[in-house]
C-alpha positions in Angstrom: 29.5 5.5 7.7 26.6 5.9 5.5 23.2 4.8 6.5 23.2 1.7 4.1 26.8 0.9 5.8 25.1 1.2 9.2 22.0 -1.0 8.7 24.1 -3.7 6.9 26.0 -3.9 10.3 23.4 -3.7 12.6 19.9 -4.3 11.2 19.6 -8.5 11.0 18.9 -9.4 7.1 19.4 -6.2 5.7 22.6 -7.2 3.9 20.5 -9.8 2.3 18.3 -7.3 0.7 19.0 -7.0 -3.0 19.0 -3.5 -4.8 15.8 -3.9 -6.1 14.2 -4.4 -2.3 16.4 -1.2 -0.8 15.3 0.7 -3.9 11.7 -0.4 -3.6 11.3 0.3 0.0 13.4 3.8 0.1 11.1 4.7 -3.1 8.2 3.6 -1.1 8.8 5.9 1.7 9.5 8.9 -0.6 6.3 8.2 -2.5 4.1 7.8 0.6 5.7 11.1 2.4 4.8 12.8 -1.3 1.0 11.3 -1.3 0.3 12.2 2.5 1.5 15.9 2.2 -1.7 15.9 -0.6 -4.1 14.8 1.8 -6.2 17.0 4.0 -4.1 17.8 7.3 -1.1 16.5 5.7 -2.2 12.9 7.7 -3.0 9.6 6.1 -5.9 7.4 8.0 -8.6 5.6 7.1 -11.3 8.2 6.7 -8.8 10.7 4.9 -8.2 8.0 2.2 -11.7 7.1 1.7 -12.5 10.8 1.2 -9.8 11.2 -1.2 -11.3 8.3 -3.3 -14.8 9.7 -3.0 -13.6 13.0 -4.1 -11.7 11.4 -7.0 -15.1 9.3 -8.1 -17.3 12.6 -7.5 -14.9 14.3 -9.9 -15.2 10.9 -12.3 -11.2 10.6 -12.1 -10.9 7.0 -11.3 -9.6 5.0 -14.3 -8.6 1.0 -12.9 -6.5 0.2 -16.0 -3.5 1.3 -14.9 -4.3 -0.7 -11.8 -4.7 -3.6 -13.2 -1.3 -5.1 -12.1 -1.3 -4.3 -8.5 -5.3 -5.4 -8.0 -4.1 -8.9 -9.4 -1.2 -9.2 -7.2 -3.0 -8.2 -4.1 -5.8 -10.1 -4.8 -3.5 -13.2 -5.3 -1.3 -12.5 -2.2 -4.2 -12.0 0.0 -6.6 -14.5 -0.8 -6.5 -18.1 -2.5 -9.5 -20.5 -3.7 -11.8 -18.0 -1.9 -10.0 -18.1 1.4 -7.8 -15.5 3.1 -4.0 -16.3 3.3 -1.9 -16.1 6.3 -0.1 -13.2 4.5 -3.6 -11.5 5.0 -3.0 -11.6 8.7 0.3 -9.9 7.8 -1.5 -6.9 7.2 -2.3 -6.3 10.9 -5.4 -4.9 10.0 -6.7 -5.4 13.7 -10.2 -4.7 14.9 -11.0 -1.8 12.8 -14.3 -3.7 11.1 -14.7 -1.0 8.4 -10.9 -1.3 7.2 -10.8 -5.0 7.6 -14.6 -5.3 5.3 -13.5 -3.0 2.6 -10.1 -4.9 2.2 -11.6 -8.3 2.5 -14.3 -7.9 0.0 -11.5 -6.4 -2.4 -9.3 -9.7 -2.0 -12.6 -12.1 -2.3 -13.3 -9.8 -5.6 -16.5 -9.1 -4.2 -15.8 -5.2 -4.3 -17.1 -4.6 -8.1 -17.2 -0.8 -8.0 -14.0 1.4 -9.2 -14.5 3.4 -6.0 -14.3 0.2 -3.7 -11.2 -1.4 -5.5 -9.6 2.2 -5.2 -10.2 2.5 -1.6 -8.9 -1.2 -1.2 -5.8 -0.5 -2.8 -4.9 2.5 -1.1 -6.1 1.0 2.1 -3.7 -1.9 1.8 -1.1 0.3 0.9 -1.6 2.3 3.9 -1.2 -1.1 6.0 2.0 -1.6 4.3 3.0 2.1 5.3 2.2 1.2 8.9 3.9 -2.0 8.8 7.0 -0.6 7.5 7.0 2.5 9.4 6.1 0.9 12.9 9.0 -2.0 12.5 6.3 -5.0 11.8 8.5 -5.5 8.7 11.8 -5.9 10.4 10.7 -8.8 12.5 11.1 -11.0 8.9 13.5 -9.1 7.4 11.5 -8.0 4.7 11.3 -11.4 2.9 8.7 -11.9 0.2 8.3 -7.9 0.1 9.5 -6.5 -3.2 6.3 -7.0 -5.2 4.3 -5.8 -2.5 6.4 -2.2 -2.6 6.9 -2.3 -6.1 2.9 -2.8 -6.7 2.0 0.0 -3.5 4.8 2.1 -5.2 2.2 1.8 -8.8 -0.8 2.5 -6.6 0.8 5.6 -5.0 1.9 7.0 -8.3 -0.9 6.4 -10.5 -3.1 8.4 -7.6 -0.9 11.0 -7.3 -0.8 11.4 -11.2 -4.4 12.4 -11.1 -5.1 15.9 -12.0 -6.9 16.7 -8.9 -4.5 15.6 -6.9 -1.6 17.5 -8.0 -3.6 20.6 -8.3 -3.8 20.3 -4.6 
């Protein structure tokens, strides 16, 4: 039995995912693994992500043009009319006040520097990673997640395409 067949049989809701949804989730897992391999100590956490973005900023290698679609998607998903949406709580940011404030300022369109915006995009992607790998996404069978994973995949690919990231 293949992993897909097994998941169709045993994982509630998996059989209802479209091939695009399955591809986006699978691609995210591979992209995240490659992304994390390029971080110091090969470990992603809030501190490592902030340090990466700060390094890119110091090297003048942040260009937000390729990130416009993820910026709009995540702002629209997590904030409406200046208020955080229920989906924001789904990120399960927890009590980490620095992480929460960085992401909240971004989705409320209060983060105005390139560095702050890229930090927030990667931190949202990190939360999606945690929610996927720690099982939270299975609670609702990945409903409404295709655009999240497509946009997170775009963020990862763009960041990893920066020359200094690839030259690690």
